[in-house]
C-alpha positions as MATLAB code, in Angstrom:
seq = 'MTQTIVPVILAGGQGTRLWPMSRAARPKQFLPLTGPSSLFQKTLERVSDRGLYAPPIVITNSEYRFIVAEQASECGVAPAGILLEPVARNTAVAIAAAAAFASDRFGANAILHVLPSDHDVIVDDGYRLAVAQAAEAAAAGQLVTFGIMPTRPETGFGYIQSQAALGTGVQPVERFVEKPDAQEAARMLAVGGYYWNSGMFMLGAGTFLRECEALAPDTLTAARSAVSKAKADLDFVRLDEEAFAAAPNISVDYAIFEKTARASVVAVSFGWSDLGSWDAVWSNATLDAARNLAQGPVTLDGVKNSLVVSDHAHVAVNGLDDVAIIATNDAIYVGRLSEAQKVGAMVKALRADQATSALTEIHQTAYRPWGGYTSVLSGERFQVKRLFVKPGKKLSLQKHHHRAEHWIVVRGTAEVTIDGVMSELSENQSIYLPLGCVHRLANPGKIVLELIEVQTGSYLGEDDIIRIEDEFGRA';
ca = [
       0.000    0.000    0.000;
       1.745    3.153   -1.188;
      -1.198    5.549   -1.156;
      -0.941    8.324    1.418;
      -3.347    8.024    4.329;
      -5.001   11.150    5.756;
      -5.487   10.924    9.547;
      -8.768   12.337   10.844;
      -8.487   12.910   14.594;
     -11.705   13.357   16.578;
     -10.902   15.671   19.494;
     -14.221   17.192   20.499;
     -15.456   14.868   23.260;
     -16.289   16.068   26.769;
     -15.823   12.873   28.784;
     -16.571   13.083   32.505;
     -15.738    9.595   33.801;
     -12.200   10.755   34.650;
     -13.448   13.586   36.852;
     -12.122   15.599   38.613;
      -9.074   15.676   36.313;
     -11.203   15.654   33.155;
     -13.797   18.417   32.852;
     -15.734   20.072   30.082;
     -13.157   22.848   29.678;
     -10.217   20.406   29.492;
     -11.353   16.835   28.825;
      -9.271   13.690   29.028;
      -7.806   13.799   25.506;
      -5.756   16.850   26.523;
      -4.495   15.384   29.800;
      -1.176   13.511   30.295;
      -2.734   10.354   31.740;
      -0.168    7.809   30.542;
       3.067    9.822   30.487;
       4.361   13.315   29.789;
       2.317   13.705   26.568;
      -1.451   14.045   26.433;
      -3.568   11.377   24.741;
      -4.194   13.819   21.872;
      -0.451   14.339   21.452;
       0.170   10.590   21.499;
      -2.426   10.244   18.739;
      -0.592   12.894   16.699;
       2.688   11.063   17.255;
       1.099    7.811   16.089;
       0.414    9.321   12.655;
       3.634   11.317   12.350;
       5.311    9.098    9.720;
       5.116   11.348    6.638;
       6.095    8.400    4.449;
       2.731    6.861    5.300;
       0.518    9.673    6.551;
      -0.388   13.120    5.266;
      -0.665   15.944    7.831;
      -3.723   15.252    9.993;
      -7.165   16.807    9.913;
      -8.365   17.529   13.456;
     -12.025   18.120   14.198;
     -12.777   19.571   17.606;
     -15.052   21.768   19.670;
     -14.511   25.473   19.113;
     -13.743   25.885   22.827;
     -10.716   23.570   22.495;
      -9.138   25.232   19.461;
      -6.234   26.841   21.272;
      -5.474   23.691   23.301;
      -5.401   21.707   20.040;
      -3.148   24.247   18.323;
      -0.790   24.511   21.298;
      -0.438   20.775   21.866;
       0.062   20.149   18.135;
       2.759   22.834   18.080;
       4.500   21.198   21.057;
       4.659   17.993   18.988;
       5.970   19.836   15.931;
       2.813   18.964   13.973;
       1.145   21.380   11.534;
      -2.339   19.964   10.840;
      -3.783   20.114    7.336;
      -6.835   21.638    8.975;
      -8.354   22.172   12.403;
     -12.113   22.033   11.836;
     -14.205   23.669   14.552;
     -17.586   22.183   15.410;
     -19.946   25.039   16.361;
     -22.286   22.636   18.227;
     -22.039   19.028   19.403;
     -23.559   16.624   16.864;
     -21.920   13.212   17.467;
     -19.558   11.411   15.084;
     -21.566   10.955   11.869;
     -21.534   14.574   10.732;
     -18.058   15.169   12.199;
     -16.562   12.400   10.050;
     -18.658   13.451    7.041;
     -17.392   17.031    7.347;
     -13.801   15.779    7.632;
     -14.346   13.547    4.571;
     -15.738   16.477    2.555;
     -12.804   18.659    3.632;
     -10.292   15.900    2.820;
     -11.916   15.277   -0.558;
     -11.470   18.960   -1.426;
      -7.891   19.062   -0.101;
      -6.521   15.634   -1.046;
      -8.977   14.325   -3.662;
     -11.949   11.956   -3.495;
      -9.628    8.913   -3.521;
      -7.997    9.930   -0.243;
      -7.924    7.178    2.379;
      -8.965    8.412    5.822;
      -7.772    6.879    9.086;
     -10.336    8.050   11.623;
      -8.995    8.038   15.188;
     -10.472    9.068   18.526;
      -7.974   11.304   20.309;
      -8.600    9.905   23.792;
      -7.511    6.277   23.365;
      -4.233    4.710   24.452;
      -2.749    2.529   21.697;
       0.488    0.550   21.568;
       2.082    0.685   18.118;
       3.685   -2.665   17.324;
       4.038   -4.927   14.287;
       0.438   -6.073   14.682;
      -0.781   -2.489   14.643;
       1.240   -1.623   11.554;
       0.024   -4.743    9.720;
      -3.610   -3.964   10.586;
      -3.236   -0.397    9.292;
      -1.775   -1.654    6.000;
      -4.518   -4.269    5.556;
      -7.272   -1.792    6.404;
      -5.887    0.835    4.029;
      -5.735   -1.662    1.186;
      -9.349   -2.713    1.803;
     -10.482    0.917    2.063;
      -8.835    1.673   -1.297;
     -10.901   -1.199   -2.728;
     -14.137    0.364   -1.455;
     -14.595   -1.168    1.995;
     -15.455    0.791    5.136;
     -13.163   -0.821    7.681;
     -13.364   -0.804   11.463;
     -10.755   -2.162   13.867;
     -12.060   -4.946   16.132;
     -10.087   -5.491   19.320;
      -9.692   -9.108   20.502;
     -11.551   -9.072   23.856;
      -9.606  -10.075   26.958;
     -12.490   -9.955   29.446;
     -16.327   -9.836   29.387;
     -16.462   -6.033   29.172;
     -19.873   -4.338   29.508;
     -18.630   -0.852   28.692;
     -17.933   -1.448   24.972;
     -19.999   -2.245   21.921;
     -19.052   -5.412   20.025;
     -18.656   -6.496   16.397;
     -19.571  -10.029   15.300;
     -17.515  -11.371   12.411;
     -15.738  -14.456   11.079;
     -12.571  -12.379   11.197;
      -9.641  -13.806   13.114;
      -6.157  -12.618   13.913;
      -3.984  -12.807   10.822;
      -6.877  -13.287    8.366;
      -6.991   -9.669    7.208;
     -10.195   -7.751    6.571;
     -13.484   -9.673    6.790;
     -17.161   -8.659    6.477;
     -19.050   -7.458    9.556;
     -21.977   -9.722   10.415;
     -23.561   -7.390   12.951;
     -22.891   -4.730   15.558;
     -23.880   -5.479   19.155;
     -24.886   -2.829   21.697;
     -23.088   -2.717   25.051;
     -24.137   -6.046   26.635;
     -24.912   -6.989   30.213;
     -22.356   -9.115   32.078;
     -24.018  -12.426   31.227;
     -24.187  -11.704   27.496;
     -20.623  -10.368   27.470;
     -19.400  -13.593   29.073;
     -21.342  -15.676   26.531;
     -19.860  -13.778   23.580;
     -16.366  -14.176   24.971;
     -16.917  -17.933   25.398;
     -18.254  -18.628   21.891;
     -15.785  -16.341   20.100;
     -16.241  -14.357   16.929;
     -16.928  -11.105   18.777;
     -14.607   -8.101   19.000;
     -14.649   -4.834   20.890;
     -15.683   -1.942   18.664;
     -12.680    0.378   18.944;
     -14.194    3.409   17.210;
     -11.228    3.517   14.803;
     -11.977    3.381   11.076;
     -10.238    3.288    7.699;
     -12.307    4.476    4.738;
     -12.097    6.153    1.382;
     -13.347    9.737    1.473;
     -15.358    9.340   -1.733;
     -16.760    5.954   -0.722;
     -17.856    7.238    2.657;
     -19.532   10.317    1.182;
     -21.415    8.152   -1.328;
     -22.622    5.880    1.466;
     -23.742    8.968    3.387;
     -25.674   10.111    0.324;
     -27.484    6.753    0.175;
     -27.951    6.059    3.888;
     -27.795    9.400    5.722;
     -28.570   12.178    3.202;
     -29.442   14.753    5.874;
     -26.036   14.213    7.461;
     -24.258   14.595    4.129;
     -26.168   17.761    3.210;
     -25.337   19.355    6.549;
     -21.667   18.349    6.376;
     -21.095   19.551    2.818;
     -22.877   22.823    3.470;
     -20.957   23.381    6.712;
     -17.654   22.871    4.863;
     -18.558   24.925    1.785;
     -19.703   27.840    3.971;
     -16.823   27.516    6.445;
     -14.710   30.554    7.277;
     -11.004   30.731    8.008;
     -10.125   32.031   11.486;
      -6.382   32.265   12.064;
      -5.191   28.644   11.712;
      -8.700   27.234   12.142;
     -11.621   26.411    9.873;
     -14.949   27.411   11.421;
     -17.671   25.147   10.074;
     -20.899   26.990    9.340;
     -23.059   26.873   12.455;
     -26.505   26.894   10.857;
     -25.626   24.114    8.423;
     -23.815   21.972   10.988;
     -26.584   22.336   13.578;
     -29.091   20.985   11.044;
     -27.369   17.579   11.077;
     -28.974   14.697   12.996;
     -27.309   14.021   16.338;
     -26.269   10.462   15.521;
     -23.147    8.313   15.669;
     -21.406    7.023   12.556;
     -22.158    3.465   13.703;
     -25.924    4.045   13.628;
     -25.939    6.296   10.571;
     -23.630    4.307    8.286;
     -21.849    1.212    9.570;
     -24.938   -0.677   10.766;
     -26.666   -0.094    7.405;
     -23.942   -0.302    4.766;
     -23.057   -3.465    2.869;
     -19.432   -2.288    2.797;
     -18.725   -2.663    6.537;
     -15.640   -4.773    7.227;
     -13.458   -5.436   10.222;
      -9.828   -6.279   10.791;
      -9.268   -8.286   13.977;
      -6.377   -7.001   16.082;
      -4.764   -7.713   19.437;
      -2.411   -4.756   19.891;
      -2.561   -2.896   23.190;
      -5.640   -0.657   23.247;
      -7.762    1.078   25.844;
     -10.326    3.835   25.625;
      -9.241    4.893   29.150;
     -12.904    5.489   29.848;
     -12.637    5.220   33.631;
     -10.073    5.394   36.398;
      -9.901    1.609   36.684;
      -9.013    1.509   32.963;
      -6.185    3.997   33.594;
      -5.005    1.776   36.466;
      -5.187   -1.458   34.466;
      -3.141    0.028   31.593;
      -0.424    1.524   33.805;
       2.836    0.159   35.187;
       2.021   -0.729   38.797;
       4.252   -1.071   41.848;
       4.763   -4.333   43.758;
       1.499   -3.795   45.678;
      -0.371   -3.179   42.413;
      -0.735    0.541   43.016;
      -0.540    3.464   40.623;
       0.618    6.665   42.298;
       1.069    9.896   40.377;
       2.045   13.308   41.708;
       2.807   14.187   45.356;
       1.608   10.919   46.901;
       2.775    8.779   49.848;
       1.356    5.270   50.330;
       1.675    2.982   53.355;
       0.049   -0.434   53.444;
      -2.020    0.344   50.367;
      -2.702   -2.179   47.607;
      -4.674   -2.500   44.369;
      -5.278    1.233   44.297;
      -4.907    4.392   42.218;
      -3.928    7.671   43.847;
      -3.364   10.767   41.705;
      -2.765   14.345   42.797;
      -1.836   17.436   40.844;
      -1.678   19.753   43.849;
      -1.863   18.773   47.535;
       0.257   15.985   48.967;
      -1.955   12.941   49.499;
      -0.981   10.370   52.146;
      -2.953    7.098   52.257;
      -2.672    4.341   54.851;
      -3.973    0.778   55.002;
      -6.534    0.784   52.188;
      -7.320   -1.655   49.396;
      -9.172   -1.081   46.109;
      -9.481    2.699   46.330;
      -9.342    5.465   43.773;
      -8.316    8.886   45.071;
      -7.976   11.738   42.621;
      -7.082   15.141   44.045;
      -7.061   18.438   42.205;
      -6.722   21.871   43.740;
     -10.497   22.357   44.012;
     -12.021   18.852   44.184;
     -11.197   15.376   45.505;
     -12.816   12.101   44.495;
     -12.619    9.037   46.770;
     -14.248    5.714   45.932;
     -13.671    2.030   45.267;
     -11.430    1.520   42.261;
     -13.556   -1.477   41.243;
     -16.590    0.835   41.084;
     -14.903    3.628   39.125;
     -17.602    3.456   36.438;
     -19.908    5.226   38.915;
     -17.976    8.497   38.605;
     -20.145    9.473   35.631;
     -23.324    9.304   37.724;
     -21.706   11.400   40.429;
     -20.716   14.033   37.876;
     -24.333   14.206   36.691;
     -25.427   14.892   40.261;
     -22.766   17.579   40.705;
     -23.758   19.201   37.431;
     -27.426   19.283   38.406;
     -26.660   21.253   41.585;
     -26.014   24.938   40.955;
     -23.618   25.041   43.909;
     -21.322   22.410   42.373;
     -21.973   22.575   38.624;
     -18.854   24.693   37.985;
     -16.702   21.832   39.331;
     -17.712   19.743   36.304;
     -17.013   22.506   33.794;
     -13.820   24.357   34.609;
     -10.514   23.816   36.366;
      -8.943   26.300   38.730;
      -6.216   26.481   36.090;
      -7.533   27.807   32.767;
      -5.411   27.594   29.609;
      -5.333   30.321   26.992;
      -3.381   30.671   23.713;
      -0.929   33.010   25.456;
      -0.505   30.839   28.583;
      -3.148   30.794   31.299;
      -4.049   31.505   34.892;
      -4.759   29.728   38.160;
      -7.302   31.006   40.682;
      -5.573   31.307   44.055;
      -8.085   33.051   46.331;
     -11.405   34.836   45.940;
     -13.729   36.737   48.227;
     -16.227   39.569   48.234;
     -14.943   42.259   45.806;
     -11.479   40.706   45.384;
      -9.751   37.854   43.552;
      -6.153   36.648   43.349;
      -4.748   34.784   40.340;
      -1.405   33.469   39.168;
      -0.841   34.385   35.499;
       1.683   32.624   33.270;
       2.578   33.995   29.850;
       4.656   32.071   27.308;
       7.791   33.659   25.796;
       6.936   36.009   22.933;
       3.192   35.962   23.662;
       0.920   38.830   24.633;
      -2.607   39.206   25.934;
      -5.260   41.204   24.113;
      -5.384   44.988   24.352;
      -8.342   45.294   26.713;
     -10.177   47.154   29.430;
     -12.600   46.396   32.274;
     -15.723   48.279   33.367;
     -15.949   46.923   36.909;
     -12.487   46.092   38.237;
      -9.016   47.431   38.816;
      -5.920   45.201   38.861;
      -2.512   45.069   40.483;
       0.258   42.984   38.900;
       3.369   41.732   40.749;
       6.086   40.054   38.677;
       7.295   36.800   40.227;
       9.495   35.519   37.398;
      10.638   36.840   34.048;
      10.154   40.206   32.384;
       6.780   41.879   31.801;
       6.028   44.483   29.172;
       2.969   46.418   30.381;
       1.113   49.012   28.310;
      -1.386   51.302   30.086;
      -3.263   53.911   28.036;
      -0.516   53.929   25.407;
       2.425   54.139   27.837;
       4.703   51.095   27.944;
       6.672   50.021   31.041;
       9.046   47.101   31.505;
       8.950   45.306   34.842;
      11.366   42.732   36.241;
      11.047   40.330   39.158;
       9.605   41.787   42.401;
       8.334   44.922   40.648;
       4.638   45.780   40.475;
       2.210   48.065   38.690;
      -1.369   49.285   39.242;
      -4.005   49.221   36.486;
      -6.882   51.561   37.354;
     -10.478   50.738   36.489;
     -11.279   51.506   32.839;
      -7.684   51.844   31.607;
      -6.765   50.315   28.236;
      -3.961   47.863   28.932;
      -1.951   44.959   27.605;
       0.521   42.459   29.056;
       3.326   40.880   26.999;
       6.295   38.616   27.627;
       9.312   39.833   25.620;
      11.675   37.396   27.318;
      12.935   33.859   26.743;
      11.363   32.238   29.831;
       7.789   31.942   31.051;
       6.538   35.126   32.692;
       4.745   34.602   36.019;
       2.729   37.255   37.828;
       0.379   37.522   40.765;
      -2.749   39.446   39.774;
      -4.956   41.017   42.433;
      -8.373   42.103   41.168;
     -10.673   44.426   43.128;
     -14.081   45.737   42.146;
     -17.835   45.244   42.097;
     -17.779   42.476   39.464;
     -14.896   40.096   38.718;
     -16.307   37.793   36.029;
     -14.298   36.812   32.953;
     -16.975   38.388   30.740;
     -15.904   41.856   31.949;
     -13.165   41.913   29.315;
     -13.577   44.322   26.420;
     -10.989   43.289   23.827;
      -9.824   46.061   21.507;
      -7.030   44.217   19.677;
      -6.161   40.524   19.854;
      -3.672   38.444   17.852;
      -5.803   35.339   18.457;
      -8.896   36.707   16.721;
     -11.022   37.203   19.864;
     -11.546   40.977   19.637;
];
């Protein structure tokens, strides 16, 4: 197979089963759960061989555009396009829009390798062989999915029934099976011929679009219109909102794969996990002698079969078995590791309560294209934040109607402009920004700039920012 494959990376999901680390504003695909790189970055690295793959197409939620761009840049990857979904509409229209975009950019014969960005995959000889076999079948007109050889009676995955077997290449799909109960999952594992549905696909752009036309015409119309009416925004492609929102909210499995006569599967056994829960993170990690996974500032004594993760406070645990403890700087989850699937229900309860709903949406640390900020302390009419600005970056030229600010430089050099007058501040220096002044902060140095920001005023919300100029297109 010598034809170039175009990766299509789906990066718009808002998974909550890894709460409190994963939240709507920074879901699990952008977190470093299995090493120093995020799952999204590991997906980019998996398709980085330019002898096999073209630059990737990434489709993501508009809110994640700067995280996607920043993490791709850290990997040295320049995507062929970052398509922004204006509303959530499941995978059918997302893949159709990517196929329409790829057809315009690479031609209708382009082979697409569709990949979720939040899975952990081990690339070995079996993986590479499966990719080659799937690409060859896709070039011949098949819509190929990757079926994972099941290792346990899993109730959290859908299944594919097929006569496929390891080493037999691509075979027809007999049927797709919804997530089973434990008894049915055990039966399928015992009789064989069933594979976990990985959500990874290999398909020809033109073939897929023709199947959409026959089986899901409303999805195709919405996708093509959203792409044809899309607008460039910096390095992003904003899909047309009205057209995209008209698409049915349906998965590609329901819309296409369960109906098409072209559905095929390649059976594989390479290491794969959707990391859909904390027990999945634990089971895919390197454990200590007591079968524990500890990440961050953690001390364990007499603990076994457990997962303890902290990104802030030091967590000390004594004499427990089968626990999951995940600590962030504003929320802590404690439960049985064997019951980690119940986190999703807890998140629903938190979201339904106005007092706790914000804990499911945002982190205390918020990331922006220029760097970000961490909330340190807040009270009536005041708020304290730690700002960090990347070298060479600058915030928008802006003003506030309801608050004044005081900036103290902790590290690096700050270039501060207030009402047209520029000042340069070094470590331990500070400056006052009166209410209503037009101001901008920049980092002209070679290291990350860190400041403490003290806000005072009658209203301290993030929507009290009037942007006048912005290099990231937000003014």
